[in-house]
C-alpha positions in Angstrom: -51.9 -95.5 25.1 -51.4 -96.6 21.5 -51.5 -95.3 18.0 -54.1 -92.5 18.1 -54.0 -91.4 14.5 -52.2 -91.9 11.2 -51.6 -89.9 8.1 -50.5 -90.7 4.6 -48.5 -87.8 3.0 -46.3 -87.3 0.0 -42.8 -85.9 -0.1 -42.2 -83.8 -3.2 -39.3 -81.4 -2.6 -40.9 -78.9 -5.0 -43.6 -78.3 -2.3 -41.1 -76.2 -0.3 -41.1 -72.6 -1.6 -37.3 -72.4 -1.2 -37.1 -75.3 -3.7 -40.2 -74.9 -5.8 -39.5 -71.2 -6.5 -43.1 -70.6 -7.6 -43.8 -74.1 -9.0 -45.2 -75.1 -5.5 -48.2 -73.1 -6.4 -49.3 -75.8 -8.8 -49.9 -78.2 -5.8 -51.6 -75.7 -3.5 -54.2 -78.3 -2.5 -51.5 -80.7 -1.4 -49.9 -77.9 0.7 -53.2 -77.0 2.3 -53.9 -80.6 3.1 -50.4 -81.0 4.6 -51.0 -78.0 6.9 -54.4 -79.5 7.9 -52.7 -82.8 8.8 -50.1 -81.0 11.0 -52.7 -78.9 12.7 -54.5 -82.1 13.6 -51.3 -83.6 15.0 -50.6 -80.5 17.1 -54.1 -80.9 18.7 -53.4 -84.6 19.4 -50.1 -83.8 21.2 -48.4 -87.1 20.6 -45.4 -88.2 22.6 -43.8 -90.0 19.6 -44.0 -89.7 15.9 -43.3 -92.9 14.0 -42.5 -92.0 10.4 -42.0 -94.6 7.6 -40.0 -93.4 4.6 -39.1 -95.1 1.3 -35.9 -93.0 1.1 -34.2 -93.9 4.3 -32.0 -97.0 4.4 -33.7 -100.0 2.8 -32.8 -103.7 2.6 -34.4 -106.5 0.7 -34.9 -108.6 3.8 -34.7 -106.3 6.8 -36.5 -103.2 8.1 -34.0 -100.6 9.2 -35.0 -98.5 12.3 -32.7 -95.5 12.8 -30.6 -95.8 15.9 -29.0 -93.2 18.2 -30.2 -90.1 20.1 -30.7 -87.7 17.2 -30.1 -87.0 13.5 -30.3 -84.0 11.2 -30.3 -83.3 7.5 -30.7 -80.6 4.9 -31.9 -80.0 1.4 -28.5 -79.4 -0.3 -29.4 -82.2 -2.8 -32.2 -79.9 -4.0 -30.1 -76.7 -4.0 -31.5 -75.5 -0.6 -28.8 -76.3 2.0 -30.1 -73.5 4.2 -33.2 -75.7 5.1 -32.0 -77.9 7.9 -34.1 -80.4 9.9 -33.2 -81.8 13.3 -34.9 -84.7 15.1 -34.5 -86.2 18.5 -35.1 -90.0 18.5 -37.2 -92.0 20.9 -34.5 -94.5 21.9 -36.7 -96.5 24.3 -39.3 -96.9 21.6 -36.7 -98.0 19.1 -35.2 -100.6 21.4 -38.6 -102.1 22.4 -39.9 -102.1 18.8 -36.8 -104.0 17.7 -37.4 -106.6 20.5 -41.1 -106.9 19.7 -40.4 -107.3 16.0 -37.9 -110.0 16.6 -40.4 -111.9 18.8 -43.0 -111.6 16.0 -40.6 -113.0 13.4 -40.2 -109.7 11.6 -36.6 -108.9 10.7 -36.2 -105.4 11.9 -33.7 -103.4 14.0 -31.0 -100.8 14.0 -28.2 -102.8 12.2 -26.6 -101.6 9.0 -26.9 -97.9 9.1 -24.9 -96.5 6.2 -26.0 -92.9 6.4 -27.3 -91.2 9.5 -28.6 -88.1 7.8 -32.3 -87.6 7.5 -33.7 -88.3 4.1 -36.2 -86.0 2.2 -39.0 -88.5 2.7 -38.6 -87.8 6.4 -37.6 -84.1 6.3 -40.6 -82.8 4.2 -43.2 -84.1 6.7 -41.1 -82.7 9.6 -40.7 -79.4 7.8 -44.4 -78.9 8.0 -44.9 -80.6 11.4 -42.4 -78.4 13.1 -44.3 -75.3 12.1 -47.2 -76.5 14.3 -45.7 -78.9 16.9 -42.3 -79.8 18.2 -42.9 -81.5 21.5 -42.3 -85.0 20.2 -39.6 -87.6 19.6 -39.1 -89.4 16.3 -38.9 -93.1 15.3 -37.8 -93.4 11.7 -38.5 -96.7 9.9 -37.4 -97.8 6.5 -39.2 -100.1 4.1 -38.0 -103.5 2.8 -38.4 -105.9 -0.1 -40.4 -108.2 2.1 -44.0 -109.1 1.6 -47.0 -106.9 2.3 -47.9 -109.1 5.2 -44.5 -108.5 6.8 -45.0 -104.7 6.4 -48.4 -105.0 8.0 -47.0 -107.1 10.8 -44.3 -104.5 11.5 -47.2 -102.0 11.9 -48.8 -104.2 14.4 -45.5 -104.3 16.3 -45.5 -100.5 16.3 -49.0 -100.5 17.9 -48.0 -103.1 20.4 -44.9 -101.1 21.4 -46.9 -97.9 21.9 -49.2 -99.8 24.2 -46.4 -101.4 26.1 -44.6 -98.1 26.7 -47.8 -96.0 27.3 -46.9 -93.7 24.4 -49.4 -91.5 22.5 -48.2 -92.2 19.0 -49.0 -90.7 15.6 -47.8 -92.6 12.5 -46.9 -90.6 9.4 -46.7 -92.8 6.3 -44.5 -90.9 3.9 -44.9 -91.9 0.2 -45.7 -90.5 -3.2 -48.1 -92.5 -5.5 -47.4 -93.4 -9.1 -44.4 -91.8 -10.9 -45.8 -92.5 -14.3 -48.8 -90.2 -14.8 -47.8 -88.1 -17.7 -45.6 -88.6 -20.8 -43.9 -85.3 -20.2 -43.2 -86.1 -16.6 -39.7 -87.1 -15.3 -40.5 -90.8 -15.5 -42.8 -91.0 -18.5 -46.3 -92.5 -18.8 -47.7 -95.9 -18.1 -51.4 -96.8 -18.2 -51.0 -98.4 -14.9 -50.0 -95.1 -13.3 -53.3 -93.3 -13.3 -55.1 -96.5 -12.5 -52.9 -97.2 -9.5 -53.6 -93.7 -8.2 -57.3 -94.1 -8.6 -57.3 -97.4 -6.8 -55.0 -96.4 -3.9 -56.7 -93.1 -3.3 -60.1 -94.8 -3.2 -58.7 -97.4 -0.8 -57.2 -94.8 1.5 -60.2 -92.6 1.5 -62.4 -95.6 2.4 -60.0 -97.0 5.0 -60.0 -100.2 2.9 -56.6 -101.6 4.0 -57.3 -105.0 2.5 -57.0 -103.4 -1.0 -53.8 -101.7 0.1 -52.4 -105.2 0.8 -53.7 -107.0 -2.2 -52.9 -104.7 -5.2 -51.0 -107.0 -7.7 -47.2 -106.5 -7.4 -46.7 -106.4 -11.2 -49.3 -103.7 -11.5 -47.7 -101.6 -8.8 -44.3 -102.0 -10.3 -45.5 -100.9 -13.7 -47.1 -97.9 -12.1 -43.7 -97.0 -10.5 -45.3 -96.4 -7.1 -43.4 -95.1 -4.2 -45.4 -95.2 -0.9 -47.4 -98.4 -1.0 -45.3 -100.2 1.6 -45.4 -97.2 3.9 -49.2 -97.4 3.7 -49.0 -101.2 4.5 -47.1 -100.5 7.7 -49.6 -97.8 8.6 -52.5 -100.3 8.0 -50.9 -102.7 10.4 -50.5 -100.1 13.0 -54.3 -99.6 12.8 -55.0 -103.3 13.0 -58.4 -103.9 14.6 -58.9 -100.2 15.1 -62.1 -98.4 14.2 -61.0 -95.4 12.1 -62.5 -92.3 10.5 -60.8 -92.0 7.2 -60.8 -89.2 4.7 -58.8 -88.4 1.5 -57.9 -84.8 2.0 -56.3 -84.1 -1.4 -54.9 -85.7 -4.6 -52.9 -84.0 -7.3 -50.4 -85.0 -10.0 -49.5 -82.0 -12.2 -45.8 -83.0 -12.5 -46.5 -86.6 -13.5 -46.2 -87.9 -9.9 -49.2 -88.6 -7.7 -49.5 -86.8 -4.4 -52.1 -88.0 -2.0 -52.9 -86.8 1.6 -55.2 -89.0 3.8 -56.1 -88.9 7.5 -57.1 -91.7 9.8 -58.5 -90.9 13.2 -58.8 -93.8 15.6 -62.3 -93.8 17.2 -62.2 -97.1 19.1 -61.7 -100.9 18.5 -63.1 -103.0 15.7 -62.2 -106.7 15.6 -63.6 -106.9 12.0 -60.8 -104.7 10.8 -58.2 -107.5 11.1 -56.9 -107.0 7.6 -53.7 -109.0 8.2 -55.7 -112.1 8.9 -58.0 -111.4 6.0 -55.0 -111.0 3.7 -53.7 -114.4 4.9 -57.0 -116.1 3.9 -57.1 -114.3 0.5 -53.6 -115.4 -0.3 -54.2 -119.0 0.8 -57.2 -119.2 -1.4 -55.4 -117.6 -4.4 -52.4 -120.0 -4.1 -54.7 -123.0 -3.8 -56.5 -121.8 -6.9 -53.3 -121.5 -8.8 -52.3 -125.1 -7.9 -55.7 -126.5 -8.9 -55.4 -125.0 -12.3 -51.7 -125.4 -13.1 -50.9 -127.3 -16.3 -48.5 -130.2 -16.6 -45.5 -128.0 -17.3 -45.9 -125.9 -14.1 -46.8 -129.0 -12.1 -43.6 -130.6 -13.1 -41.6 -127.5 -12.1 -43.2 -127.4 -8.7 -42.7 -131.2 -8.3 -39.0 -130.7 -9.0 -38.5 -127.8 -6.6 -40.5 -129.2 -3.7 -38.9 -132.6 -3.9 -35.4 -131.2 -4.0 -36.0 -128.7 -1.2 -37.5 -131.3 1.1 -35.2 -134.2 0.3 -32.1 -132.8 -1.3 -32.7 -135.2 -4.2 -34.0 -134.6 -7.7 -37.6 -135.8 -8.5 -38.3 -138.8 -10.7 -40.3 -138.2 -13.8 -44.0 -139.1 -13.3 -45.4 -141.9 -15.4 -48.4 -140.1 -16.9 -46.6 -137.2 -18.6 -47.9 -135.5 -21.8 -46.3 -136.7 -25.0 -44.9 -133.2 -25.7 -42.9 -133.3 -22.5 -41.2 -136.6 -23.4 -40.7 -136.2 -27.1 -39.5 -132.6 -27.3 -36.0 -131.3 -26.7 -35.6 -127.6 -26.3 -34.5 -124.9 -23.9 -36.7 -123.8 -21.0 -36.7 -121.4 -18.1 -38.3 -121.9 -14.7 -39.2 -118.8 -12.8 -40.1 -118.7 -9.1 -41.8 -115.8 -7.4 -42.8 -115.3 -3.7 -45.3 -112.6 -2.8 -45.0 -111.3 -6.3 -41.3 -110.8 -6.1 -38.7 -112.8 -8.1 -37.3 -115.6 -6.0 -35.2 -117.4 -8.7 -35.0 -117.9 -12.4 -32.7 -120.3 -14.2 -33.0 -121.8 -17.7 -31.3 -123.2 -20.8 -31.1 -121.5 -24.1 -30.9 -124.8 -26.0 -31.7 -128.4 -24.9 -29.3 -129.8 -22.3 -31.4 -132.8 -21.3 -32.9 -135.9 -23.0 -36.4 -134.4 -23.1 -38.3 -131.2 -22.1 -39.6 -132.9 -18.9 -36.1 -133.4 -17.7 -35.1 -129.9 -18.7 -37.9 -128.5 -16.6 -37.1 -130.6 -13.6 -33.4 -129.8 -13.6 -34.0 -126.1 -14.2 -36.5 -126.0 -11.4 -33.8 -127.4 -9.1 -31.3 -124.8 -10.4 -33.8 -121.9 -9.9 -34.4 -122.8 -6.3 -30.8 -123.6 -5.3 -28.3 -122.2 -7.8 -29.5 -118.7 -8.8 -26.5 -116.6 -7.5 -28.8 -113.6 -6.8 -30.8 -115.4 -4.1 -30.2 -117.8 -1.1 -31.5 -121.3 -1.5 -35.3 -121.8 -1.2 -36.2 -123.2 2.2 -39.1 -125.5 3.0 -41.1 -122.9 4.8 -41.3 -120.8 1.6 -42.8 -123.6 -0.6 -46.5 -122.9 0.1 -46.0 -119.3 -1.0 -44.1 -119.9 -4.3 -45.6 -119.2 -7.7 -44.2 -120.9 -10.8 -43.9 -120.1 -14.5 -42.3 -122.2 -17.2 -41.1 -120.6 -20.5 -40.4 -123.0 -23.3 -38.1 -121.5 -25.9 -38.1 -121.7 -29.7 -34.8 -122.1 -31.4 -32.9 -118.7 -31.4 -32.5 -117.0 -34.7 -29.8 -114.4 -35.6 -31.1 -110.9 -36.5 -29.3 -108.1 -38.3 -30.4 -105.2 -36.1 -32.5 -104.2 -33.1 -35.2 -103.2 -35.5 -36.0 -106.9 -35.8 -36.8 -107.2 -32.1 -39.9 -106.6 -30.1 -39.6 -106.9 -26.3 -43.2 -108.1 -25.9 -43.0 -110.8 -28.5 -39.4 -111.8 -28.6 -36.7 -112.7 -26.0 -33.2 -111.5 -26.9 -29.8 -113.0 -26.7 -26.7 -110.8 -26.9 -23.4 -112.5 -27.6 -19.8 -111.2 -27.7 -17.3 -114.0 -28.0 -17.8 -116.3 -25.0 -20.1 -113.8 -23.2 -23.8 -114.4 -23.7 -26.7 -112.8 -22.0 -30.4 -113.6 -22.3 -33.6 -111.8 -21.4 -37.1 -113.3 -21.7 -39.9 -111.5 -23.5 -42.9 -109.7 -22.0 -41.3 -108.8 -18.7 -42.9 -106.2 -16.4 -41.0 -102.9 -16.6 -39.2 -103.8 -19.9 -41.0 -101.8 -22.5 -38.4 -101.0 -25.2 -35.9 -102.8 -27.3 -33.2 -100.6 -25.9 -34.0 -101.5 -22.3 -34.1 -105.2 -23.2 -30.7 -105.2 -24.9 -29.2 -103.1 -22.1 -30.3 -105.6 -19.4 -29.1 -108.6 -21.4 -25.7 -106.9 -21.9 -25.3 -106.2 -18.2 -26.2 -109.8 -17.4 -23.4 -111.0 -19.8 -20.9 -108.4 -18.7 -20.7 -107.0 -22.2 -19.4 -103.4 -22.3 -20.9 -100.5 -24.0 -18.1 -100.3 -26.6 -18.8 -103.9 -27.8 -21.0 -104.6 -30.8 -22.5 -108.0 -29.9 -24.4 -110.4 -32.1 -28.2 -110.3 -31.6 -30.5 -113.3 -31.5 -34.2 -113.5 -30.9 -36.5 -116.3 -29.8 -40.2 -116.7 -28.8 -41.6 -118.5 -25.8 -44.7 -120.4 -24.8 -45.3 -119.3 -21.2 -47.0 -121.6 -18.8 -48.2 -120.3 -15.4 
């Protein structure tokens, strides 16, 4: 057997009458769709439910699969401790999945469990499922900070494990959509919020899993999405499967998007190899970036690739632009991999003989000396994206009213402590956020009254 169906569901605690206390009536379509999903699962009679949740244990570089024979939890966090959920785990499936993931180069397993209790992203689907069907064992899988392709590959491993063990498996991908649909909502409004929900619900309804993999990371982050990586694992579990897909409902009255979608497996379809298609799309995109990079970005990449491969700094090319050789100023080199920050180091003021040297040296620092990340390894180089920010000279300002997070970067200084934040960063929309982040980077306490400086950048990417 294998994965016989999959479902994408949200997990709003307010959907439970004991918690919503009447507010759940505002999402009655979601409730009705939830019940339809669970009715379908009861008819399929699966042996194992694999449930992916954004709210169980999550690591940046590892997928956590819950270990042990069983777990339980309740909704005390939401003032409803009387609602308790119990689950028996499929230990054989967990063991085999961990082995298959390791063989596939996917870092996943049962290590590092900090809290055994079931999370609400797991319990809400089980709350509804248990009203219709209880003859199953559970596999609970967390998300990670790894790439969309790794999430998809883990889904493939789930399918392979189901086949190997002869299990009838249903996958439930638990995840809300955007958290920024309305200004009066708990997380405020961003224009990317409604647009994300529009694009993801269209993709899910059409079974278009390539779009689920290729949504731009910065766009998704600005939308404050929740369940995308759950859906990417689900897509992998349906790799090369013919599916009948349908969007059962979508609502967002509380400022958070709730979508319910169903995917019935109807056979095999080699053309639905979305992981391979994603690899080709990414390869073409990265080649395109390199073909169009300017001299500043080319220099940063030269510095990083030379140092990672040889352990030595690169020499300056002979045909550099005059600006790179005649200018002395600060610059930052930023590295991203799969849309996620991989390193960022720079200088506020010139520390080298020329801007070209500044970029080369800061590229080396970004790939090897950023304390937030391990050193970049050679296998990562083809996937790296670069940007170079050339700074103007910082100028002191009298108050935060002279700042603009989209136009100006900010420097906060208190004695020897100095923190910097570049302008126009995703997710940093207000001066207050900008200053707060810069203060934290410098270790400047809330009681201090630091000096403020602003600067502009020319961004090359």
